[in-house]
C-alpha positions in Angstrom: -0.1 0.0 -0.2 1.4 3.7 -1.5 2.3 5.5 1.5 1.1 9.3 1.8 3.8 12.0 3.5 1.6 15.2 4.7 4.1 18.6 4.5 3.1 22.3 5.9 4.2 25.2 3.5 5.3 28.6 5.3 8.4 27.7 6.7 7.9 24.0 6.3 8.9 23.6 2.7 10.0 27.6 1.8 10.8 30.6 4.0 8.0 32.8 2.9 8.9 36.0 5.8 11.0 38.4 3.7 8.1 38.3 0.7 5.2 37.9 3.3 6.8 41.3 5.6 7.0 43.3 2.3 3.0 42.5 1.0 2.4 43.0 4.4 4.0 46.8 4.9 2.2 47.4 1.4 -1.2 46.8 2.3 -1.0 48.9 5.7 1.0 52.1 4.5 -1.9 51.5 1.7 -4.9 51.5 3.9 -2.5 53.7 7.1 -2.2 51.1 9.3 0.4 50.4 11.7 1.3 47.4 10.3 5.1 45.1 11.0 5.5 43.4 8.3 8.6 41.9 9.7 6.9 40.9 13.2 3.8 39.8 11.4 5.8 37.1 9.1 7.1 35.7 12.1 3.4 34.7 13.2 3.2 32.6 10.3 0.9 29.2 10.5 -2.8 30.5 11.1 -4.7 32.3 8.7 -3.7 35.7 7.5 -7.6 37.1 8.6 -6.8 35.4 12.1 -3.2 37.2 12.5 -4.8 40.4 10.6 -6.8 40.8 13.2 -4.2 39.9 16.3 -1.9 43.1 14.8 -4.9 45.3 15.6 -6.1 45.9 12.2 -10.0 47.4 12.5 -12.2 44.4 11.8 -14.3 46.0 9.3 -11.5 46.1 7.3 -10.3 42.6 7.5 -12.0 41.8 4.4 -10.8 44.6 2.4 -7.0 43.4 3.7 -7.0 39.6 2.6 -8.6 41.4 -1.3 -5.7 43.4 -1.2 -2.9 41.4 -0.2 -3.7 38.8 -2.5 -3.2 41.0 -5.2 -0.1 41.9 -4.1 0.9 38.3 -3.1 1.8 37.4 -7.1 4.6 39.6 -7.0 6.2 38.4 -4.1 6.3 34.8 -5.1 9.4 34.6 -7.2 11.6 36.1 -4.2 10.4 33.4 -2.0 12.8 30.6 -1.7 12.8 26.9 -0.1 14.2 26.0 2.8 16.7 23.9 3.4 16.0 20.3 2.9 12.7 20.8 1.3 13.3 19.4 -2.6 15.4 16.4 -0.7 13.1 15.4 1.8 10.1 15.4 -0.3 12.7 13.6 -2.9 13.3 10.9 0.2 9.2 10.0 0.2 9.2 9.6 -3.2 12.1 7.3 -3.0 10.3 5.1 -1.2 7.4 5.1 -3.3 5.5 7.4 -1.0 3.0 10.3 -2.2 3.8 14.0 -0.8 0.9 16.5 -0.3 0.8 19.6 0.8 -1.9 20.7 3.6 -1.7 24.8 4.1 -3.6 27.7 6.0 -2.1 29.7 3.0 -4.7 30.8 0.0 -4.3 27.5 -2.6 -4.4 29.8 -5.1 -1.3 31.3 -4.0 0.0 28.0 -2.6 0.0 26.5 -5.8 1.9 29.4 -7.4 4.9 28.7 -4.8 4.8 25.3 -6.3 4.9 26.1 -10.1 7.7 28.6 -9.2 9.9 26.1 -7.2 9.1 23.3 -9.9 7.3 20.7 -7.4 5.2 18.2 -8.4 2.9 16.8 -5.8 0.4 14.4 -5.0 -2.1 16.9 -3.7 -1.9 20.4 -2.5 -5.1 21.4 -0.3 -5.3 25.2 1.2 -7.0 27.4 3.6 -6.7 24.8 6.5 -5.3 25.7 9.6 -5.1 23.3 13.1 -7.5 21.0 13.5 -9.3 21.6 10.1 -5.8 19.8 8.7 -7.2 16.3 9.8 -10.2 15.8 7.2 -7.3 15.8 4.2 -5.0 14.3 6.0 -6.9 10.5 6.8 -9.1 11.3 3.2 -5.5 11.1 1.3 -4.4 8.4 3.8 -1.2 9.7 5.9 0.8 8.3 7.7 2.8 11.0 8.9 2.6 14.9 9.2 5.6 17.4 9.2 4.7 21.2 10.3 7.2 24.0 12.0 3.9 25.3 14.2 1.7 24.1 17.1 -1.2 24.2 15.1 0.5 21.6 12.3 0.8 19.6 15.3 -2.6 19.9 16.3 -4.0 18.4 13.2 -1.8 15.5 13.1 -2.6 14.5 16.0 -6.3 15.0 15.4 -6.4 13.1 11.8 -3.9 10.6 14.3 -1.0 10.2 12.0 3.0 10.8 13.3 3.4 14.7 13.6 7.3 15.6 12.9 7.8 19.2 14.1 10.6 20.9 12.7 12.1 24.4 14.2 11.8 26.5 11.1 8.9 28.5 12.2 7.8 30.2 14.8 7.1 28.2 17.3 10.4 26.2 19.3 10.6 22.5 20.3 9.1 22.9 23.3 6.0 24.2 22.1 5.8 21.8 19.0 5.7 19.3 22.0 3.9 20.3 24.1 1.2 20.3 21.2 1.9 16.9 20.6 4.7 16.2 18.2 5.8 12.5 18.5 9.3 14.1 17.2 11.3 17.1 16.6 13.9 17.9 13.7 16.2 20.9 13.5 14.8 21.5 9.8 13.9 19.3 7.3 17.5 18.3 6.2 17.5 15.6 8.6 13.6 14.3 7.8 15.6 12.0 5.2 17.6 10.1 7.5 14.8 10.1 9.8 12.4 8.5 7.2 15.0 5.8 6.9 15.6 5.2 10.5 11.8 5.0 10.4 11.1 2.1 7.9 14.3 0.2 8.9 
């Protein structure tokens, strides 16, 4: 039976912080709001609307802010790199006959732009999903492992009853990931191929 490994996108597979910071700074300037793009980008994981609310954006303006951000976003995609080990981690899954699933809180059309830009062909992409909301897709596609950088990713994995792999490349440290249910914690995805080999042996 083919096995499936799910990966989060932002700060698990790609480093979107610099691009997100630029887009948020521009949105803030256009709407005359005190939005700090760098601080904002250091909290990536939750849905954009939630992050905007936490940053103090007026509730009534959030739909317009989200719309404008999504209009600007394609221009930053070419400047967002893969994180170290991302391609090798996905290759390690495929080399063992597995399928790669990407499950992300990012708006799905924007997530697809990143996959296209980096030339990544995955079995399935599911966007606009956060925390426990990721569980249904993980179950549907038969994932046995989910890899993410945020406590919300660990909650999604635990809800789906799949093995939770935390990486400390995002806003959550090892303790936060462990407290949220991580079964194992890696420094980054460069450690994933060896871990997967050891797990399969």
